[in-house]
C-alpha atoms as one frame of an Amber mdcrd trajectory, in Angstrom:
protein
 -19.052 -34.407   2.548 -18.225 -32.832   5.907 -15.044 -31.778   7.619 -13.921
 -29.887  10.692 -11.511 -27.045  11.323  -9.251 -25.810  14.038 -10.518 -22.456
  15.195  -7.635 -20.392  16.580  -8.178 -19.154  20.115  -6.854 -15.632  20.136
  -8.378 -12.242  21.022  -8.776 -11.037  17.436 -11.371  -8.336  16.686 -14.805
  -9.663  15.732 -14.383  -8.740  12.070 -11.278 -10.925  11.697 -12.111 -14.472
  10.582  -9.735 -17.434  10.769  -9.669 -21.168  10.127  -7.164 -24.005   9.907
  -8.195 -27.122   8.011  -7.599 -30.698   9.115  -6.778 -33.617   6.836 -10.155
 -35.437   6.801 -13.445 -34.785   5.048 -12.423 -34.126   1.451 -12.431 -36.099
  -1.788  -8.725 -36.810  -2.438  -7.597 -40.430  -2.624  -4.582 -41.873  -0.796
  -1.888 -40.773  -0.164  -3.573 -37.335  -0.185  -6.556 -38.520   1.825  -8.597
 -36.641   1.965  -8.941 -32.867   2.375  -5.825 -31.904   0.449  -5.824 -28.264
  -0.689  -2.461 -28.157  -2.471  -2.197 -28.245  -6.259   1.556 -28.931  -6.344
   1.857 -32.301  -4.569   0.728 -34.684  -7.332  -2.940 -35.006  -6.358  -5.684
 -35.212  -8.987  -6.341 -31.582 -10.034 -10.095 -32.203 -10.009  -9.945 -33.452
  -6.418  -7.985 -30.357  -5.376 -10.492 -28.102  -7.153 -13.384 -29.897  -5.467
 -11.730 -29.589  -2.050 -11.120 -25.875  -2.600 -14.763 -25.446  -3.574 -15.800
 -27.285  -0.399 -13.544 -24.950   1.581 -15.017 -21.804   0.034 -18.562 -22.975
   0.618 -18.028 -24.230   4.166 -16.347 -21.021   5.294 -18.491 -18.764   3.092
 -15.332 -17.110   1.879 -15.788 -13.679   0.300 -13.328 -14.459  -2.529 -10.875
 -17.050  -3.809  -8.021 -17.322  -1.283  -4.667 -15.852  -2.277  -2.987 -19.202
  -3.011   0.799 -18.881  -3.120   3.614 -20.749  -4.841   5.509 -21.323  -1.590
   9.285 -21.737  -1.838  10.570 -21.196   1.755  11.464 -17.590   0.909  11.199
 -14.235   2.704   8.836 -12.786   0.067   5.506 -11.216   1.068   2.720 -10.287
  -1.360  -0.208  -7.894  -0.956  -3.500  -9.661  -1.675  -4.688  -6.567  -3.530
  -1.928  -7.189  -6.103  -2.299 -10.978  -6.182  -2.419 -12.894  -9.439  -2.173
 -16.656  -9.459   0.346 -18.118  -9.002   2.471 -15.740  -6.947   5.848 -16.979
  -5.704   5.890 -15.900  -2.060   5.575 -17.287   1.452   3.284 -14.750   3.099
   0.426 -12.466   2.172  -1.053  -9.322   3.712  -4.605  -7.968   3.381  -5.675
  -4.420   4.272  -9.321  -4.500   3.285 -12.367  -6.721   3.660 -12.954  -9.596
   1.272  -9.337 -10.600   0.593  -8.314 -13.985   1.990  -4.734 -14.711   3.098
  -3.789 -18.406   3.135  -0.747 -20.638   3.552  -0.420 -24.385   2.987   1.549
 -26.575   5.402   2.341 -30.171   6.341   5.006 -29.694   9.091   6.086 -26.091
   8.522   4.634 -23.494  10.861   1.693 -21.325   9.749   1.631 -17.942  11.501
  -1.391 -15.634  11.413  -1.366 -11.940  12.274  -4.000  -9.308  12.822  -3.870
  -5.704  13.954  -5.580  -4.868  17.220  -8.105  -2.689  15.395  -8.868  -5.411
  12.835  -7.939  -3.451   9.719  -4.924  -5.571   8.664  -4.256  -9.310   8.591
  -1.526 -11.605   7.302  -0.599 -15.266   6.947   2.991 -16.542   6.807   4.523
 -19.927   5.911   7.377 -20.350   8.385   9.399 -23.523   8.163  12.946 -23.378
   9.456  14.258 -21.960   6.166  11.641 -19.246   6.103  12.220 -18.356   9.738
  15.971 -18.154   9.171  15.438 -16.069   6.025  13.277 -13.520   7.847   9.746
 -14.266   6.630   8.206 -13.073   9.904  10.286  -9.898   9.858   9.150  -9.118
   6.326   5.518  -9.949   7.049   5.428  -7.533   9.968   7.282  -4.977   7.869
   4.627  -5.311   5.170   1.855  -4.860   7.719   3.408  -1.484   8.482   2.712
  -1.556  12.215   4.926  -1.905  15.289   4.897  -5.345  16.840   2.991  -4.297
  19.949  -0.013  -3.396  17.784  -0.239  -6.936  16.404  -1.614 -10.251  17.645
  -0.133 -13.518  16.358  -1.297 -17.132  16.316   0.953 -20.161  15.765  -0.770
 -23.026  13.950  -0.012 -26.748  13.667   3.634 -27.619  12.956   5.972 -30.516
  13.577   6.840 -30.735  17.265  10.382 -30.758  18.669  10.294 -34.451  19.603
   9.789 -35.346  15.919  11.870 -32.661  14.206  15.474 -33.838  13.954  17.904
 -31.491  12.155  21.603 -31.206  11.500  24.216 -28.688  12.589  23.483 -26.512
   9.544  20.032 -25.611  10.836  21.280 -24.733  14.313  24.158 -22.665  12.915
  21.758 -20.734  10.667  19.855 -19.461  13.717  22.763 -19.017  16.122  24.467
 -16.761  13.574  21.793 -14.128  14.268  20.592 -15.040  17.772  22.792 -16.829
  20.282  19.732 -17.372  22.458  18.255 -19.602  19.754  20.290 -22.402  21.324
  17.301 -22.848  23.635  15.337 -24.213  20.645  17.789 -27.075  19.988  18.264
 -30.170  22.136  21.043 -32.682  21.339  19.977 -36.248  20.642  21.732 -39.620
  20.812  22.513 -39.544  17.075  24.705 -36.467  17.325  22.002 -34.270  15.789
  19.438 -31.848  17.187  15.750 -31.801  18.039  14.472 -28.431  16.798  11.557
 -26.504  18.311   9.967 -24.329  15.601   7.546 -22.827  18.098  10.363 -21.557
  20.304  12.208 -20.132  17.294   9.076 -18.327  16.118   8.298 -16.949  19.573
  11.858 -15.627  19.921  11.601 -14.023  16.488   8.263 -12.410  17.306   9.500
 -11.164  20.670  12.473  -9.517  18.977  10.029  -7.813  16.609   7.979  -6.478
  19.508   4.986  -8.807  19.199   3.938  -9.275  22.797   0.737 -11.228  22.289
   1.379 -14.643  20.741  -1.143 -17.478  20.961  -1.351 -21.076  19.758   1.468
 -23.569  19.415   1.795 -26.939  21.061   0.587 -29.108  18.171   2.595 -31.818
  16.412   1.694 -32.613  12.826   3.998 -35.652  12.850   2.471 -37.364  15.881
  -1.172 -36.354  15.386  -1.684 -38.487  12.270  -5.494 -38.546  12.429  -5.711
 -34.763  12.249  -2.723 -33.508  10.269  -0.707 -34.154   7.136   3.036 -34.514
   7.762   5.613 -34.500   4.995   8.350 -35.810   7.280   6.176 -38.704   8.424
   4.571 -39.671   5.093   6.618 -38.106   2.296   3.943 -37.884  -0.381   0.907
 -36.300   1.265  -1.578 -33.438   1.185  -1.455 -30.004   2.766  -3.625 -28.180
   5.300  -4.706 -24.576   4.753  -4.545 -21.843   7.385  -6.588 -18.772   6.479
  -7.313 -15.271   7.773  -9.473 -12.506   6.329 -11.355  -9.341   7.233 -15.114
  -9.621   7.092
């Protein structure tokens, strides 16, 4: 069994390792075909366990990733205090051998590392998480000013495919009037929402000057990515970061 990964292009220190899985190359049957890494979506537990073993072996991970019970919250957990399952939407690691991971299938995965390579984090940032402040809390947990961090935006649903209602737009405009730039009206009286723009605005406000990645669309790139909005019942990709 073989599979490929996205390798984030960002100027992280050499001791910081990252990977983002794609949907193909695992053992899960349809509709989770095939490299599903989520245990909560209805897939055969044995298939998920086998895929996670494939992941660990392929990446030569130093430990079991810090799998989270993601609930679109603003909660961040330290990997050093992790016990499975932990209800949170981001994790932070401060030492080698601890693997931060988030699972996504349209929501935005955001990776962080410090410029000196001694701290890393992974955040699950769908619109609810962004509005709730998950990126704010992740950076707060890293304990560094934004200008000392580097961020990477992984695969998420693109603005052409992400239609939302007034409630989503209002949730962001209540805190940032400039967030209007991330919403374009459509012919159905709703809005096309750009998660990448919302995340970049959030990161800029937090002082993160170096932000890489973005520009994917999980909905339209069906061969590479799972998409909950496109398929409903489906698997999840994993985006990981750790210190070697």
